[in-house]
C-alpha positions as CSV (number, residue, x, y, z in Angstrom):
1,M,1.1,207.2,-147.3
2,T,-0.1,210.7,-147.9
3,L,-3.6,212.2,-147.2
4,C,-4.9,211.6,-150.6
5,D,-4.4,207.9,-150.7
6,E,-7.9,207.0,-149.8
7,E,-10.2,208.8,-152.0
8,T,-13.8,208.0,-152.6
9,P,-16.8,209.9,-153.8
10,G,-18.5,211.9,-151.2
11,R,-22.0,211.2,-150.8
12,N,-24.4,214.2,-151.8
13,V,-21.4,215.9,-153.7
14,V,-22.3,218.5,-155.8
15,E,-19.1,220.2,-156.7
16,G,-15.8,218.5,-157.5
17,G,-15.4,214.6,-158.0
18,S,-13.6,213.0,-155.0
19,V,-12.5,213.7,-151.4
20,S,-9.7,212.2,-149.3
21,K,-11.3,210.2,-146.2
22,R,-8.2,210.6,-144.7
23,A,-7.8,214.4,-145.0
24,V,-11.4,214.7,-143.8
25,L,-10.5,212.6,-140.6
26,V,-7.4,214.8,-140.0
27,V,-9.0,218.2,-140.7
28,S,-12.0,217.0,-138.5
29,A,-9.8,216.1,-135.6
30,I,-7.7,219.1,-135.8
31,T,-11.2,221.2,-135.7
32,A,-12.1,219.2,-132.7
33,F,-8.9,219.7,-130.9
34,L,-8.7,223.4,-131.4
35,S,-11.6,224.8,-129.3
36,P,-11.2,222.7,-126.3
37,F,-7.3,223.1,-126.2
38,M,-7.9,227.0,-126.4
39,I,-10.4,226.8,-123.5
40,S,-8.2,224.9,-121.3
41,A,-4.9,226.7,-122.3
42,V,-6.5,230.1,-121.7
43,N,-7.5,229.1,-118.3
44,I,-3.8,228.9,-117.5
45,A,-2.9,232.0,-118.9
46,L,-5.8,234.2,-117.0
47,P,-3.5,235.6,-114.5
48,A,-0.9,236.8,-117.2
49,I,-3.9,238.3,-119.0
50,Q,-5.3,240.1,-115.8
51,E,-1.9,241.5,-115.2
52,E,-1.4,243.1,-118.8
53,F,-5.0,244.4,-119.3
54,S,-5.4,245.1,-115.4
55,A,-8.9,243.2,-115.6
56,G,-11.2,242.8,-112.7
57,A,-12.8,239.4,-111.8
58,I,-15.9,240.1,-113.5
59,L,-14.2,240.9,-116.7
60,L,-11.8,238.0,-116.7
61,S,-14.7,235.6,-116.1
62,W,-15.9,237.1,-119.6
63,V,-12.8,235.5,-121.4
64,A,-14.5,231.9,-121.2
65,A,-18.1,233.1,-121.1
66,A,-17.9,235.3,-124.3
67,N,-16.5,232.2,-126.2
68,L,-19.0,229.9,-124.8
69,L,-22.2,231.9,-125.2
70,A,-21.0,232.7,-128.9
71,T,-20.5,229.0,-129.7
72,A,-23.8,227.9,-128.0
73,I,-26.0,230.6,-129.9
74,F,-24.6,229.7,-133.3
75,L,-24.4,226.0,-133.0
76,V,-27.7,225.2,-134.2
77,P,-27.8,227.8,-137.1
78,A,-24.4,226.8,-138.3
79,G,-25.7,223.4,-139.1
80,K,-28.5,224.5,-140.9
81,V,-26.3,227.0,-143.0
82,G,-23.9,224.2,-143.8
83,D,-26.8,222.1,-145.2
84,M,-27.8,225.0,-147.6
85,Y,-24.7,226.3,-148.8
86,G,-22.3,223.5,-148.5
87,R,-20.5,222.0,-145.7
88,K,-17.2,222.2,-147.0
89,R,-17.7,226.2,-147.5
90,V,-19.0,226.4,-144.0
91,L,-16.0,224.3,-142.7
92,A,-13.4,226.6,-144.3
93,L,-15.4,229.8,-143.2
94,G,-15.8,228.8,-139.6
95,L,-12.0,227.8,-139.4
96,G,-11.1,230.9,-141.4
97,L,-13.0,233.1,-139.0
98,F,-11.7,231.2,-136.1
99,T,-8.0,231.7,-137.1
100,L,-8.4,235.4,-137.8
101,A,-10.3,236.1,-134.6
102,T,-7.2,234.1,-133.0
103,V,-4.9,236.5,-134.6
104,G,-6.8,239.3,-133.6
105,A,-6.9,238.1,-129.9
106,W,-3.1,237.8,-130.1
107,A,-2.7,241.4,-131.3
108,A,-5.4,242.8,-129.3
109,P,-4.3,246.1,-127.4
110,S,-7.2,246.4,-124.9
111,M,-9.5,243.8,-122.9
112,A,-12.5,245.0,-125.0
113,L,-11.0,244.2,-128.3
114,F,-9.6,240.7,-126.7
115,L,-13.4,239.8,-125.5
116,S,-14.7,240.8,-128.8
117,F,-12.1,238.4,-130.8
118,R,-12.8,235.7,-128.1
119,A,-16.7,235.9,-129.1
120,L,-15.8,235.8,-132.9
121,Q,-13.5,232.7,-131.9
122,G,-16.6,231.2,-130.4
123,V,-18.7,231.9,-133.7
124,G,-16.0,230.4,-135.7
125,G,-15.8,227.3,-133.7
126,A,-19.7,226.6,-133.8
127,F,-19.4,226.7,-137.7
128,M,-16.3,224.4,-138.1
129,L,-17.5,222.1,-135.2
130,T,-21.0,221.4,-136.9
131,S,-19.7,221.2,-140.5
132,G,-16.8,219.0,-139.5
133,M,-18.7,216.4,-137.9
134,A,-21.4,216.5,-140.9
135,I,-18.7,216.0,-143.6
136,L,-17.3,213.1,-141.4
137,S,-20.6,211.4,-141.2
138,S,-21.1,212.1,-145.0
139,V,-17.7,210.5,-146.0
140,F,-17.7,207.4,-143.7
141,P,-20.2,205.0,-144.2
142,P,-22.2,203.3,-141.2
143,G,-19.7,200.5,-141.1
144,E,-16.8,202.9,-140.5
145,R,-18.4,205.9,-139.1
146,G,-17.9,204.8,-135.4
147,K,-14.3,204.5,-135.6
148,A,-14.0,207.8,-137.4
149,L,-16.3,209.5,-134.9
150,G,-14.2,207.7,-131.9
151,I,-11.1,209.6,-133.3
152,N,-12.9,212.8,-133.8
153,V,-13.9,212.7,-129.8
154,A,-10.6,211.4,-128.7
155,A,-9.4,214.6,-130.6
156,V,-11.7,216.7,-128.2
157,Y,-10.4,215.0,-125.1
158,T,-6.7,215.4,-126.2
159,G,-7.4,219.2,-126.7
160,A,-8.7,219.5,-123.2
161,S,-6.1,217.4,-121.5
162,A,-3.2,219.0,-123.6
163,G,-4.3,222.6,-122.9
164,P,-3.0,223.0,-119.3
165,F,0.4,221.4,-120.1
166,L,1.1,223.2,-123.5
167,G,-0.7,226.1,-122.6
168,G,1.5,226.6,-119.5
169,W,4.8,225.9,-121.4
170,L,3.8,228.6,-124.2
171,V,2.8,230.9,-121.5
172,H,6.4,230.3,-119.9
173,Q,8.2,230.6,-123.2
174,L,6.3,233.3,-125.2
175,G,4.0,234.8,-122.8
176,W,-0.1,234.3,-122.9
177,R,-0.1,235.6,-126.3
178,G,1.9,232.6,-127.4
179,I,-1.1,230.2,-127.1
180,F,-3.1,232.4,-129.7
181,L,-0.3,232.6,-132.2
182,A,0.3,228.5,-131.9
183,N,-3.3,228.2,-132.6
184,A,-3.4,230.3,-135.6
185,A,-0.6,228.4,-136.8
186,V,-2.6,225.1,-136.6
187,G,-5.7,226.9,-138.1
188,V,-3.8,228.0,-141.2
189,F,-2.3,224.4,-141.5
190,A,-5.8,222.9,-141.6
191,L,-7.1,225.5,-143.8
192,L,-4.6,224.6,-146.4
193,L,-5.5,220.8,-146.1
194,I,-9.0,221.7,-146.8
195,F,-8.5,223.5,-150.0
196,R,-5.8,220.9,-151.0
197,F,-7.4,217.6,-150.3
198,I,-11.1,218.1,-149.8
199,R,-12.1,219.0,-153.3
200,A,-15.9,217.7,-152.9
201,E,-18.9,219.7,-151.5
202,W,-22.1,218.6,-149.8
203,V,-25.3,220.6,-150.3
204,E,-28.5,219.3,-149.1
205,T,-31.3,221.6,-150.0
206,Q,-31.5,224.2,-152.8
207,N,-33.7,226.6,-150.3
208,R,-31.2,229.1,-149.0
209,R,-33.8,231.1,-146.9
210,I,-32.6,231.6,-143.3
211,D,-35.1,232.1,-140.4
212,V,-33.4,234.8,-138.9
213,R,-36.3,235.7,-136.6
214,G,-36.0,232.1,-135.2
215,G,-32.4,232.3,-134.9
216,F,-32.7,235.4,-133.1
217,I,-35.4,233.9,-130.7
218,Y,-33.2,230.8,-130.3
219,G,-30.1,233.2,-129.3
220,C,-32.1,235.1,-126.7
221,A,-33.4,231.7,-125.2
222,L,-29.7,230.6,-124.8
223,V,-28.3,234.0,-123.4
224,C,-31.1,234.2,-120.8
225,L,-30.5,230.6,-119.7
226,M,-26.9,230.5,-119.5
227,L,-26.9,233.9,-117.7
228,G,-29.8,233.2,-115.6
229,T,-28.8,229.8,-114.3
230,S,-25.0,231.2,-113.5
231,R,-26.7,233.5,-111.1
232,L,-29.2,231.0,-109.5
233,P,-30.7,231.4,-106.8
234,S,-30.8,235.2,-106.9
235,W,-34.0,236.8,-107.9
236,N,-32.6,238.3,-111.1
237,G,-31.0,235.0,-112.0
238,T,-34.3,233.3,-111.7
239,L,-36.0,236.0,-113.9
240,L,-33.6,235.6,-116.7
241,A,-33.7,231.8,-116.6
242,L,-37.7,232.0,-116.7
243,T,-37.4,234.3,-119.6
244,G,-35.0,231.9,-121.6
245,A,-37.5,229.2,-121.0
246,V,-40.3,231.3,-122.3
247,F,-38.0,232.1,-125.6
248,L,-37.4,228.5,-125.8
249,V,-41.0,227.6,-125.7
250,L,-41.6,230.2,-128.5
251,F,-38.6,228.7,-130.6
252,V,-40.0,225.3,-130.5
253,R,-43.6,226.4,-131.4
254,R,-41.9,228.2,-134.4
255,M,-39.9,225.4,-135.6
256,R,-42.8,223.1,-135.4
257,A,-44.9,225.3,-137.6
258,A,-42.1,226.2,-140.2
259,E,-41.8,224.5,-143.5
260,D,-38.1,224.5,-143.7
261,P,-37.3,225.0,-139.9
262,L,-34.0,226.3,-138.9
263,F,-33.9,223.2,-136.6
264,D,-36.4,220.3,-137.2
265,V,-37.6,219.8,-133.6
266,R,-39.7,217.0,-135.2
267,L,-36.9,214.8,-135.1
268,F,-37.4,214.5,-131.3
269,E,-40.7,213.4,-131.8
270,A,-40.5,211.1,-134.5
271,N,-37.1,209.6,-134.0
272,R,-36.6,207.8,-130.6
273,V,-32.8,206.8,-131.2
274,F,-32.0,210.7,-132.2
275,A,-34.1,212.2,-129.2
276,F,-32.9,209.6,-126.5
277,S,-29.4,209.6,-127.6
278,N,-29.3,213.6,-127.3
279,L,-31.0,213.3,-123.8
280,A,-28.2,210.9,-122.7
281,A,-25.6,213.0,-123.8
282,L,-27.2,215.9,-122.1
283,V,-27.4,214.3,-118.6
284,N,-24.1,212.5,-119.0
285,Y,-22.2,215.8,-119.4
286,A,-24.7,217.3,-116.5
287,A,-23.4,214.8,-114.3
288,T,-19.4,214.7,-115.2
289,F,-18.5,218.2,-116.4
290,S,-18.1,219.7,-112.8
291,V,-15.8,216.6,-111.7
292,A,-12.6,218.2,-112.6
293,F,-13.4,221.7,-111.0
294,L,-14.4,220.1,-107.7
295,L,-11.5,217.8,-107.5
296,S,-9.2,220.7,-108.4
297,L,-10.2,222.5,-105.4
298,Y,-10.3,219.3,-103.2
299,L,-6.6,218.5,-104.0
300,Q,-5.3,221.8,-103.7
301,Y,-7.4,223.0,-100.6
302,I,-7.9,219.5,-98.9
303,K,-4.7,217.8,-99.7
304,G,-2.4,221.0,-100.1
305,M,-1.2,220.1,-103.5
306,S,0.1,222.7,-106.1
307,S,-1.8,223.3,-109.2
308,G,0.9,221.4,-111.2
309,E,0.5,218.4,-108.9
310,A,-3.3,218.6,-108.8
311,G,-3.0,218.6,-112.7
312,L,-1.0,215.5,-112.9
313,I,-3.8,213.7,-110.9
314,L,-6.7,215.1,-112.9
315,V,-5.2,214.1,-116.2
316,V,-5.9,210.6,-115.6
317,Q,-9.5,210.9,-116.8
318,P,-9.2,212.9,-119.9
319,V,-6.1,210.6,-121.0
320,L,-8.1,207.2,-120.6
321,Q,-11.0,209.1,-122.4
322,A,-8.8,209.7,-125.4
323,I,-7.5,206.2,-125.4
324,C,-10.9,204.5,-125.0
325,S,-13.0,206.8,-127.3
326,P,-11.5,205.5,-130.5
327,L,-11.7,201.8,-129.5
328,S,-15.4,202.0,-128.4
329,G,-16.3,204.0,-131.7
330,R,-14.9,201.2,-134.0
331,L,-16.7,198.7,-131.7
332,S,-20.0,200.6,-132.0
333,D,-19.7,200.0,-135.9
334,R,-20.4,196.4,-134.9
335,V,-22.2,196.2,-131.4
336,E,-25.4,198.3,-130.7
337,P,-24.3,201.7,-129.4
338,R,-26.9,201.8,-126.5
339,V,-25.1,198.6,-125.2
340,L,-21.7,200.1,-125.1
341,A,-22.9,203.6,-124.1
342,S,-25.2,202.2,-121.3
343,S,-22.2,200.2,-120.0
344,G,-20.2,203.4,-120.1
345,M,-22.8,205.4,-117.9
346,G,-22.8,202.4,-115.5
347,L,-19.1,202.9,-115.1
348,T,-19.5,206.5,-114.8
349,V,-22.1,206.1,-112.1
350,L,-19.7,203.8,-110.1
351,G,-16.8,206.5,-110.3
352,L,-19.0,209.1,-109.3
353,G,-20.4,206.9,-106.5
354,L,-16.6,206.5,-105.2
355,L,-16.3,210.1,-105.2
356,I,-19.3,210.6,-102.8
357,F,-17.2,209.4,-99.9
358,L,-14.2,211.8,-100.2
359,G,-12.7,213.0,-96.7
360,R,-9.7,214.6,-95.3
361,N,-7.9,211.1,-95.4
362,T,-8.9,209.8,-98.6
363,S,-5.9,208.4,-100.4
364,L,-4.8,209.7,-103.7
365,T,-4.9,206.1,-105.1
366,Y,-8.6,206.1,-104.4
367,V,-9.2,209.2,-106.2
368,S,-7.1,208.1,-109.1
369,A,-9.0,205.1,-109.2
370,S,-12.3,206.9,-109.1
371,L,-10.7,209.0,-112.1
372,A,-9.9,206.1,-114.1
373,L,-13.4,204.6,-114.0
374,L,-14.9,207.9,-115.0
375,G,-12.5,208.2,-117.8
376,V,-13.0,204.6,-119.0
377,G,-16.8,205.4,-118.6
378,F,-17.1,208.4,-120.5
379,G,-14.8,206.8,-123.3
380,L,-17.1,204.0,-123.6
381,F,-20.1,206.1,-123.8
382,S,-19.2,209.0,-125.9
383,S,-18.3,207.8,-129.3
384,P,-21.2,205.0,-129.5
385,N,-23.6,207.7,-128.4
386,M,-22.5,210.2,-131.2
387,N,-22.5,207.2,-133.6
388,A,-26.2,206.6,-132.8
389,I,-27.0,210.1,-132.9
390,M,-25.3,210.7,-136.6
391,G,-26.5,207.1,-137.6
392,S,-30.0,207.7,-136.8
393,V,-30.8,210.6,-139.2
394,E,-30.9,211.0,-142.9
395,S,-27.9,212.6,-144.4
396,R,-29.9,215.8,-145.0
397,H,-30.0,216.3,-141.3
398,Y,-26.4,215.7,-140.3
399,G,-25.5,219.5,-139.9
400,I,-28.5,219.9,-137.7
401,A,-27.6,216.4,-135.8
402,S,-24.0,217.7,-135.0
403,G,-25.2,221.1,-134.0
404,S,-27.6,219.2,-131.7
405,V,-25.3,217.1,-129.9
406,A,-22.6,220.1,-129.2
407,T,-25.6,222.0,-127.9
408,M,-26.5,219.2,-125.6
409,R,-22.9,219.0,-124.5
410,L,-22.9,223.0,-123.7
411,L,-26.2,222.8,-122.0
412,G,-25.1,219.6,-119.7
413,Q,-21.9,221.6,-118.8
414,M,-23.9,224.6,-118.0
415,L,-26.5,222.8,-115.7
416,S,-23.4,220.7,-114.1
417,M,-21.6,224.1,-113.0
418,T,-25.2,225.5,-111.9
419,V,-25.7,222.8,-109.5
420,T,-22.3,223.3,-108.2
421,A,-22.8,227.0,-107.7
422,M,-26.1,226.7,-106.0
423,T,-24.6,224.1,-103.9
424,F,-21.8,226.4,-102.8
425,A,-23.8,229.1,-102.4
426,M,-26.1,227.3,-99.9
427,L,-23.4,225.8,-97.9
428,L,-20.4,227.9,-98.3
429,G,-22.0,231.4,-98.9
430,H,-19.8,233.8,-101.0
431,G,-16.8,233.6,-98.5
432,D,-13.4,232.4,-99.3
433,I,-12.8,228.3,-99.0
434,D,-10.5,228.6,-95.7
435,P,-9.6,225.8,-93.2
436,S,-12.6,227.0,-91.1
437,R,-14.9,226.1,-94.0
438,Y,-13.2,222.9,-95.0
439,D,-15.9,220.7,-93.5
440,A,-18.8,222.7,-95.2
441,F,-16.6,222.6,-98.5
442,L,-16.3,218.6,-98.2
443,R,-20.5,218.4,-97.5
444,S,-20.7,220.6,-100.8
445,V,-18.6,218.2,-102.9
446,R,-20.3,215.3,-101.5
447,I,-23.8,216.7,-102.3
448,C,-22.6,217.7,-105.9
449,F,-21.1,214.0,-106.4
450,T,-24.6,212.7,-105.3
451,A,-26.3,214.6,-107.5
452,S,-24.2,213.8,-110.4
453,A,-24.4,210.1,-109.6
454,F,-28.2,210.3,-109.6
455,F,-28.3,212.3,-113.0
456,C,-26.0,209.7,-114.6
457,S,-28.2,206.8,-113.2
458,V,-31.3,208.5,-114.9
459,G,-29.2,208.7,-118.2
460,I,-28.9,205.1,-118.1
461,W,-32.5,204.6,-118.6
462,F,-32.4,207.1,-121.5
463,S,-29.6,205.2,-123.1
464,L,-31.1,201.7,-122.7
465,S,-34.6,203.1,-123.9
466,R,-33.4,204.6,-127.1
467,G,-33.9,201.6,-129.5
468,T,-31.4,199.9,-132.0
469,L,-29.5,201.5,-134.6
470,H,-27.9,198.7,-136.8
471,H,-29.6,196.5,-139.5
472,G,-32.0,199.3,-140.2
473,R,-34.0,199.1,-137.0
474,L,-34.3,202.6,-135.9
475,G,-36.9,202.7,-133.0
């Protein structure tokens, strides 16, 4: 069966005549795979990058930070631009920019240029992620959308779990630049699919004025919040975080007063399903993102495992997430997403609760079982929750909605690591994790998992209270 076997008129099509649903699904899955794969694969390559460029620890930390900051800043504007200029155009633009930046990073002769191209990758990633999700929601009707979104979510988890293994193999075979070369090749392939099989276009508004000032305020808010929270509880971190909060308030006030806002914040006031589903996503990511980080340290320091051995244990969670996401997505086309997502969050709370009791003699079977619960729980939550968000808005808001949920994911991840960093700072200080500090380290880990379980328990309330989606009952 070829990519063009399933062609259907796209909704809100203004150019072209037909679009291959299969091609949209494949392209969306590829773009969803690329960013998390790149992040996790590059983490494996950090020692090799440090050696080639003679980079210090602070510069090395910006390999990930430059990409994440750029992505976060451009997610919401990217959704609006796609609604105005055409989602296919913006998808191709984002993927093209991501691919060119990947080639640039592959050829970069210095650390400064390398970090610049990493930031450009983040910009391209923001544009392709928001437009890909919006096109997917435009092409697949409500009865099929959950299945499609489930496959998309599974691609994200597959990228995250494949990164350490494939990235390590590429570094071994081709050096760290091989990761970027392989990603560029996949990006070119996806671009060819777009131009060959997606011949339609989706434009939701003829107004092509972009609120540049609003975008600037939004960017300042996120930069200050992300940099500030990463430096808490220091005084300069607190000042930056408070400055970010002020910018965020200014942005919300500007969006409420705008006739055609960059981001329609009124969706959070008038649409309960949209608002509570986004809050549930924020809380769930805040509760779960630090799990891999904490357990990686636990397995290597307390259990004495190598990084490769620890990776084999940690892969349990993303593999089960990737397996469960398409199944729960398909089920959410028939069963209320709030029921499925809340059940998933309940399993996640149980998995986090088990991890509270980690100790020196905890068995690997116990750790693996906890990760399995987390994987099934998150897989059961994410796709139905995404289906609820995209299904709760009109098609003209698909770009904004996809940018919103991606922003919730990044903010949740940031909050998760902030809680972890503050806990470590209070109990461990700035020293190394050595045998004399193992008891303090274990206390820190237990506190982090206790906080995560509490966050996730609160998230269950948001998930259950969101209202119904099917049969036109938006509440």
